[in-house]
C-alpha positions as CSV (number, residue, x, y, z in Angstrom):
1,M,-58.5,-28.3,10.6
2,S,-61.3,-30.9,10.3
3,P,-60.3,-33.9,7.5
4,A,-62.9,-31.9,5.0
5,E,-61.1,-28.9,5.0
6,S,-58.3,-28.4,2.2
7,P,-54.8,-27.2,3.3
8,G,-55.5,-23.9,1.3
9,E,-59.1,-23.2,3.0
10,A,-59.8,-22.2,6.6
11,R,-62.7,-23.2,8.6
12,D,-64.7,-20.3,7.6
13,G,-64.2,-21.1,4.3
14,V,-61.5,-18.0,3.6
15,P,-58.6,-18.9,1.5
16,T,-55.2,-19.4,3.6
17,Q,-52.1,-17.9,2.1
18,I,-49.3,-20.4,2.6
19,P,-45.9,-18.9,1.7
20,V,-43.6,-21.4,0.2
21,R,-40.0,-20.2,-0.5
22,P,-38.5,-21.5,-3.4
23,T,-35.9,-24.2,-2.8
24,D,-33.5,-23.0,-5.2
25,A,-33.4,-19.5,-4.0
26,P,-30.5,-18.7,-1.6
27,S,-31.5,-17.3,2.0
28,A,-29.6,-13.9,3.2
29,A,-27.6,-16.2,5.8
30,D,-26.8,-18.3,2.7
31,A,-25.4,-15.1,0.7
32,A,-23.7,-13.4,3.5
33,P,-20.7,-15.8,3.5
34,R,-19.9,-14.7,0.0
35,L,-20.7,-11.2,0.2
36,R,-18.8,-10.5,3.5
37,P,-15.1,-10.7,2.3
38,F,-15.6,-8.0,-0.1
39,A,-18.0,-5.8,2.1
40,L,-15.0,-5.8,4.7
41,L,-12.4,-5.0,2.4
42,G,-14.5,-2.1,0.9
43,S,-15.3,-1.0,4.5
44,E,-11.6,-0.9,5.3
45,L,-10.7,0.9,2.2
46,G,-13.3,3.3,2.4
47,T,-12.6,3.8,6.3
48,L,-8.8,4.8,5.3
49,F,-9.4,6.9,2.6
50,R,-11.9,8.8,3.9
51,R,-9.7,9.9,6.9
52,R,-8.4,13.2,6.7
53,R,-4.9,12.1,8.0
54,T,-4.6,9.6,4.9
55,I,-5.9,12.5,2.5
56,A,-3.1,14.8,4.0
57,M,-0.4,12.5,3.6
58,L,-1.2,11.7,0.0
59,V,-1.5,15.3,-0.7
60,A,1.8,16.1,1.2
61,L,3.5,13.4,-0.8
62,A,2.1,14.9,-4.4
63,A,3.4,18.2,-3.2
64,I,6.9,16.9,-3.2
65,P,7.5,16.5,-7.0
66,V,5.6,19.8,-7.3
67,L,8.1,21.7,-5.0
68,I,11.1,20.3,-7.0
69,A,10.0,21.1,-10.3
70,I,9.1,24.8,-9.0
71,V,12.4,25.1,-7.3
72,V,14.3,23.9,-10.5
73,R,12.5,26.3,-12.7
74,I,13.1,29.1,-10.5
75,T,16.8,28.6,-9.7
76,G,18.1,26.1,-12.1
77,A,19.2,23.7,-9.1
78,G,20.9,20.6,-10.3
79,S,22.3,22.1,-13.6
80,R,25.7,21.8,-11.7
81,G,25.5,18.3,-11.0
82,R,24.5,18.6,-7.2
83,G,21.6,17.3,-5.6
84,P,19.7,14.0,-6.2
85,A,20.0,11.6,-8.7
86,F,18.3,12.8,-12.2
87,L,17.9,16.4,-10.8
88,G,20.0,17.8,-13.3
89,S,18.0,16.4,-16.0
90,I,14.8,17.8,-15.1
91,T,15.6,21.0,-16.9
92,D,16.1,18.9,-20.2
93,N,12.9,16.6,-19.7
94,G,10.1,17.3,-17.0
95,L,9.8,13.3,-17.3
96,F,12.3,13.0,-14.8
97,V,10.7,14.9,-12.1
98,A,9.0,12.0,-11.2
99,F,11.9,10.1,-11.0
100,T,13.7,12.4,-8.9
101,A,10.8,12.8,-6.8
102,L,10.6,9.1,-6.1
103,V,14.5,9.0,-5.3
104,V,13.7,11.8,-2.8
105,C,10.7,9.9,-1.0
106,I,12.1,6.4,-1.0
107,P,14.4,6.5,2.1
108,L,12.2,8.8,4.1
109,F,8.6,10.2,3.2
110,L,7.1,6.8,1.9
111,P,8.4,4.7,4.9
112,L,7.1,7.6,7.5
113,T,3.5,7.8,5.7
114,L,3.3,3.9,5.4
115,G,4.5,3.4,9.0
116,V,1.5,5.5,9.9
117,V,-0.8,3.3,8.2
118,A,0.5,0.0,9.2
119,G,1.1,1.1,12.9
120,D,-2.6,2.0,13.1
121,T,-4.0,-1.2,11.6
122,V,-4.6,-2.9,14.8
123,A,-3.4,-0.6,17.3
124,G,-5.7,2.1,16.4
125,E,-8.8,-0.1,16.5
126,A,-7.9,-1.3,19.9
127,G,-7.1,2.3,21.3
128,L,-10.3,3.2,20.0
129,G,-12.0,0.4,21.7
130,T,-13.6,-0.9,18.3
131,L,-11.3,-4.1,18.0
132,R,-13.8,-6.0,20.1
133,Y,-16.8,-4.8,17.9
134,L,-15.0,-5.8,14.9
135,L,-14.2,-9.3,16.0
136,I,-18.1,-9.9,16.7
137,A,-18.9,-10.2,12.9
138,P,-18.4,-13.8,11.8
139,A,-15.2,-12.8,9.8
140,G,-12.5,-14.6,11.6
141,R,-9.3,-13.0,12.9
142,I,-7.0,-14.3,10.0
143,R,-9.5,-12.6,7.6
144,I,-9.3,-9.4,9.4
145,L,-5.5,-9.3,9.4
146,A,-5.8,-9.8,5.6
147,V,-8.1,-7.0,5.2
148,K,-5.9,-4.9,7.2
149,Y,-2.9,-5.9,5.4
150,A,-4.5,-5.2,2.2
151,G,-5.4,-1.7,3.2
152,V,-1.8,-1.1,4.0
153,V,-0.9,-2.4,0.5
154,V,-3.3,-0.2,-1.6
155,F,-2.4,2.7,0.4
156,S,1.5,2.0,-0.7
157,A,0.3,1.8,-4.4
158,A,-1.7,5.1,-3.9
159,A,0.9,7.0,-2.3
160,T,3.5,5.9,-4.9
161,A,0.9,6.6,-7.8
162,A,0.4,10.2,-6.3
163,I,4.1,11.0,-6.3
164,V,4.4,9.9,-10.1
165,L,1.3,11.3,-11.4
166,A,2.2,14.8,-9.8
167,G,5.6,14.5,-11.1
168,I,4.7,13.8,-14.6
169,G,2.0,16.4,-14.5
170,I,4.2,19.2,-13.2
171,G,6.9,18.1,-15.2
172,A,5.1,18.4,-18.1
173,I,3.8,21.9,-17.5
174,L,6.9,23.5,-16.5
175,F,9.8,21.7,-18.8
176,P,9.9,20.3,-22.0
177,I,8.9,16.7,-22.7
178,G,10.9,14.6,-25.4
179,P,12.9,11.6,-26.2
180,V,14.7,10.3,-23.0
181,T,18.4,9.0,-23.0
182,L,18.5,6.0,-21.0
183,L,21.4,4.8,-18.8
184,S,22.5,2.1,-21.5
185,G,22.9,5.0,-23.9
186,D,19.6,4.1,-25.8
187,T,17.0,6.7,-26.6
188,T,13.5,6.0,-26.0
189,D,10.4,8.1,-26.5
190,A,8.0,9.9,-23.9
191,V,5.4,7.0,-23.9
192,G,8.3,4.3,-23.4
193,F,9.7,6.5,-20.7
194,V,6.2,6.7,-18.8
195,T,5.8,3.0,-19.2
196,R,9.1,2.8,-17.5
197,T,8.0,5.1,-14.7
198,A,4.7,2.9,-14.1
199,L,7.4,0.0,-13.9
200,L,9.3,1.8,-11.5
201,A,6.3,2.8,-9.3
202,G,5.4,-0.9,-9.3
203,Y,8.9,-1.6,-7.8
204,V,8.6,0.9,-5.4
205,A,5.1,-0.3,-4.2
206,I,6.5,-3.6,-4.0
207,S,9.6,-2.8,-1.9
208,L,7.0,-1.5,0.7
209,T,5.1,-4.7,1.3
210,G,8.0,-5.9,3.6
211,L,7.8,-2.9,5.9
212,G,4.1,-3.1,5.8
213,A,4.0,-6.5,7.2
214,I,6.6,-5.7,9.8
215,G,4.2,-2.7,10.9
216,L,1.1,-4.8,11.1
217,F,3.0,-7.2,13.4
218,I,4.3,-4.3,15.4
219,S,0.6,-3.1,15.5
220,T,-0.7,-6.4,17.1
221,L,1.7,-5.8,20.1
222,T,0.2,-2.7,21.7
223,T,-2.8,-0.7,22.0
224,V,-0.9,2.6,21.4
225,P,-1.0,3.4,17.6
226,V,1.8,6.2,17.8
227,G,4.2,3.8,19.6
228,A,3.7,1.1,16.6
229,M,4.0,3.9,14.1
230,A,7.2,5.0,15.5
231,A,8.5,1.7,15.9
232,T,7.9,1.0,12.1
233,V,9.6,4.1,10.8
234,V,12.5,3.6,13.5
235,L,12.9,0.3,11.8
236,A,13.0,1.3,8.2
237,G,15.6,4.2,9.2
238,A,17.9,1.7,11.1
239,S,17.9,-0.9,8.1
240,Q,19.0,1.6,5.9
241,I,21.7,2.6,8.0
242,M,22.8,-1.0,8.6
243,D,22.8,-1.3,4.7
244,Q,25.6,1.7,4.5
245,L,28.1,-0.1,6.8
246,P,30.4,-2.2,5.0
247,Q,31.1,-4.2,8.1
248,L,27.8,-5.5,7.7
249,D,28.3,-6.5,4.0
250,W,27.1,-10.6,4.9
251,L,24.0,-8.7,6.2
252,H,23.0,-6.2,3.3
253,P,21.0,-8.8,1.1
254,W,18.7,-9.8,3.9
255,L,17.7,-6.2,4.9
256,F,14.2,-5.3,3.6
257,T,15.5,-2.0,2.4
258,H,18.4,-3.2,0.5
259,Y,16.9,-3.0,-3.1
260,W,14.8,0.1,-2.4
261,L,17.0,1.9,-4.9
262,G,17.9,-0.9,-7.2
263,F,15.6,0.3,-10.1
264,A,18.6,1.4,-12.5
265,D,18.0,-1.7,-14.5
266,L,14.8,-0.2,-15.3
267,L,16.5,2.5,-17.2
268,R,18.2,0.3,-19.5
269,D,17.4,-1.2,-23.0
270,P,16.4,-4.0,-22.6
271,I,15.4,-4.0,-19.2
272,V,17.2,-6.2,-16.6
273,W,14.7,-7.8,-14.4
274,D,17.2,-9.5,-11.9
275,S,16.8,-6.6,-9.2
276,Y,13.1,-6.6,-9.4
277,G,12.8,-10.2,-9.1
278,Q,15.3,-10.3,-6.2
279,N,13.5,-7.2,-4.7
280,A,9.9,-9.1,-5.0
281,V,11.5,-12.4,-3.4
282,L,12.7,-10.5,-0.5
283,Q,9.7,-8.6,0.3
284,L,7.5,-11.7,0.1
285,G,9.8,-13.5,2.7
286,Y,9.2,-10.7,5.0
287,V,5.4,-10.7,4.1
288,V,5.5,-14.6,5.2
289,V,7.6,-14.4,8.3
290,F,5.7,-11.2,9.6
291,G,2.6,-12.0,8.7
292,A,2.8,-15.3,10.3
293,L,4.0,-13.6,13.4
294,A,1.3,-11.1,13.3
295,Y,-1.5,-14.0,13.1
296,G,0.5,-15.8,16.0
297,R,0.1,-13.0,18.1
298,F,-3.3,-11.7,17.0
299,A,-4.9,-15.2,17.3
300,T,-3.6,-15.7,20.8
301,K,-4.3,-12.3,21.9
302,D,-7.1,-11.5,24.4
303,I,-9.4,-8.4,23.1
304,L,-10.0,-6.2,26.0
305,S,-10.8,-3.0,24.3
């Protein structure tokens, strides 16, 4: 370019376009770090809830209160005081279907399904050979673990909600709905009882967070997801068995399953929050301890698959 030529004019006199990006416009590289965490979480949840296995487990859990309600309706089971807690109250008030179903599901079915999801978090990716490609993205191992655990927590909430919503729905269809007498002797209307049922669902979802952290840690120890799933479920059963042994009274308050059935205070008026708080603190301790163990293992693990 000769000195006589202006910056916007070529030698032949044809104007030249000089693209200029505004200094205040963020580039794609600048915007990516702000979008990536939410995109990674959305991708994880989308993958989790699109799996046929996840859908089948949620449908199976929702079928439990439906089955309980139908059996009680046909046979009148529970009218003689036998069976799970609240079973005898279903014929008088359909709102008790959700409570009864949660009592049935907490010891076995919910830990079983959560163990499948938690045990598959890291081991499933390693077994499929996709973990190495997942780590190529500049997300960091701690963020990947956090997203995996968030998926487990969301599934536990969804599983609990499936049981409660199915229970309330089938109970309203097959049985009368009306005021409910609480354990304290007071009476609450249907809206108040549904609110307490929502609190109970939150209590159960919180109760499963400790087991989810344990399953996440076990999942970092192996590339075989079935082994991690089985170990998680077995630990849940072993903890419940130890909680029933009087010789281990000193250990009971430290077991992650100790407060799983401690929601009776939600059926009193006014509500007593002691068990709710104790359960939340205990589960938080398990999340912190086993979350740290999972990160310590995952951060130093050689990813070969």
